[in-house]
C-alpha positions in Angstrom: 79.2 -41.6 -21.1 80.2 -43.9 -24.0 82.1 -46.1 -21.5 79.1 -46.4 -19.3 77.0 -47.3 -22.4 79.4 -50.1 -23.3 79.5 -51.5 -19.8 75.8 -51.4 -19.5 75.4 -53.2 -22.8 77.7 -56.0 -21.7 76.0 -56.3 -18.3 72.6 -56.3 -20.0 73.6 -59.1 -22.3 74.9 -61.1 -19.3 71.8 -60.5 -17.3 69.5 -61.3 -20.2 71.2 -64.7 -20.9 71.4 -65.8 -17.3 68.0 -64.7 -16.3 66.2 -66.1 -19.4 67.8 -69.5 -18.4 66.6 -69.0 -14.8 63.2 -68.0 -15.9 62.9 -71.1 -18.2 63.9 -73.4 -15.3 61.4 -71.5 -13.1 58.7 -72.0 -15.8 59.3 -75.7 -15.9 59.1 -75.9 -12.1 55.9 -73.8 -12.1 54.3 -76.0 -14.7 55.1 -79.0 -12.6 53.8 -77.4 -9.4 50.7 -75.9 -11.0 49.4 -72.4 -11.4 50.4 -71.3 -7.9 54.0 -71.9 -8.9 53.8 -69.1 -11.4 54.4 -66.6 -8.6 58.0 -67.8 -8.6 58.5 -66.3 -12.0 57.9 -62.7 -11.0 61.4 -61.9 -9.8 63.4 -63.6 -12.6 61.1 -62.2 -15.3 61.6 -58.7 -13.9 65.3 -58.8 -14.6 64.6 -60.1 -18.2 62.0 -57.3 -18.8 64.4 -54.7 -17.4 67.1 -56.0 -19.7 64.8 -55.8 -22.7 63.8 -52.2 -21.8 67.5 -51.4 -21.4 68.3 -52.6 -24.9 65.6 -50.3 -26.2 67.1 -47.3 -24.3 70.6 -48.1 -25.4 69.4 -48.3 -29.0 67.7 -44.9 -28.7 70.9 -43.4 -27.3 73.1 -44.8 -30.0 70.7 -43.7 -32.8 68.7 -40.6 -31.8 66.5 -41.0 -34.8 64.9 -44.1 -33.2 62.5 -42.7 -30.6 62.1 -44.4 -27.2 58.6 -45.8 -26.6 56.5 -43.8 -24.3 56.2 -46.6 -21.7 59.8 -47.7 -21.7 61.2 -45.1 -19.3 58.5 -46.0 -16.8 59.3 -49.7 -17.3 63.0 -49.1 -16.7 62.2 -47.3 -13.5 59.5 -49.5 -12.1 60.9 -52.9 -13.2 64.4 -51.6 -12.4 63.5 -51.3 -8.8 62.2 -54.9 -8.7 65.4 -56.0 -10.5 67.5 -53.9 -8.1 65.8 -55.7 -5.2 66.7 -59.1 -6.8 70.3 -58.0 -7.3 70.8 -56.7 -3.8 69.1 -59.9 -2.4 71.5 -62.1 -4.3 74.4 -59.9 -3.4 73.7 -60.2 0.3 73.0 -63.9 0.0 76.3 -64.4 -1.8 78.2 -62.5 0.8 76.5 -64.5 3.6 77.2 -67.8 1.8 80.8 -67.1 1.2 81.4 -65.9 4.8 79.5 -68.7 6.5 79.5 -71.8 4.3 79.1 -74.2 7.2 75.7 -72.6 8.1 74.4 -73.4 4.6 75.8 -76.9 4.8 73.9 -77.5 8.1 70.7 -76.0 6.5 71.1 -78.3 3.5 71.5 -81.4 5.8 68.4 -80.3 7.8 66.4 -80.1 4.5 67.6 -83.5 3.5 66.5 -84.9 6.8 63.1 -83.3 6.6 62.5 -84.6 3.1 63.9 -88.0 4.1 66.4 -88.0 1.3 69.2 -90.5 1.3 72.5 -89.2 2.4 74.1 -90.4 -0.8 71.8 -88.5 -3.2 73.7 -85.2 -3.2 76.1 -84.1 -0.5 77.5 -80.6 -1.1 81.0 -79.8 0.2 82.3 -76.5 1.6 84.0 -75.6 -1.7 80.8 -76.2 -3.6 78.9 -73.9 -1.3 81.6 -71.2 -1.6 81.5 -71.4 -5.4 77.7 -71.1 -5.3 78.0 -68.1 -3.0 80.6 -66.4 -5.3 78.3 -67.1 -8.3 75.3 -65.6 -6.5 77.5 -62.6 -5.5 78.6 -62.0 -9.0 75.2 -62.3 -10.6 73.7 -60.0 -7.9 76.4 -57.5 -8.5 75.8 -57.7 -12.2 72.1 -57.0 -11.9 72.5 -54.2 -9.3 75.3 -52.4 -11.3 73.3 -52.8 -14.5 70.2 -51.3 -13.1 72.1 -48.3 -11.7 73.9 -47.7 -15.0 70.6 -47.8 -16.9 69.1 -45.3 -14.5 72.0 -43.0 -15.3 71.6 -43.7 -19.0 67.9 -42.8 -18.8 68.8 -39.5 -17.2 71.4 -38.9 -19.9 68.8 -39.8 -22.6 66.4 -37.2 -21.2 69.2 -34.6 -20.9 70.1 -35.2 -24.6 66.5 -35.1 -25.7 65.8 -31.9 -23.8 68.9 -30.2 -25.2 67.9 -31.2 -28.8 64.4 -29.8 -28.2 65.8 -26.5 -26.9 68.0 -26.1 -30.0 65.1 -26.7 -32.3 63.1 -23.9 -30.7 
């Protein structure tokens, strides 16, 4: 279980850093769009909140003297399912983008035509779309694997806690 704890810690740090950056960009976009744009922040902030709760769980597992907050397990489960949804969505999108980059190029061109953007503003190429798809695939995989590992760590935490309570009796 030590190996799972180390992998979960690394993935939690990666998710925390990437998704704080995504959340900050989303916050800037939401502030520019108005209060209705704050809805966009729900999914990225769920990954950040899950990562924070995961850090608390990992700290309690490493040092049993530090108790886990009463609400943290519920947060890990509930927010974890939202984060798992984000991870699986990004994973599927990444696979789709890598396997069909020309479809995404056509969609980008249609968006440019609808917004009446000049053709020279930004023209993505097939390798750029594939790289974006691979990035999406890796980030989605990181989130999904991290959520699953933290679900396992939460069960392990309860197992350790129940065994220590049984020994005290």
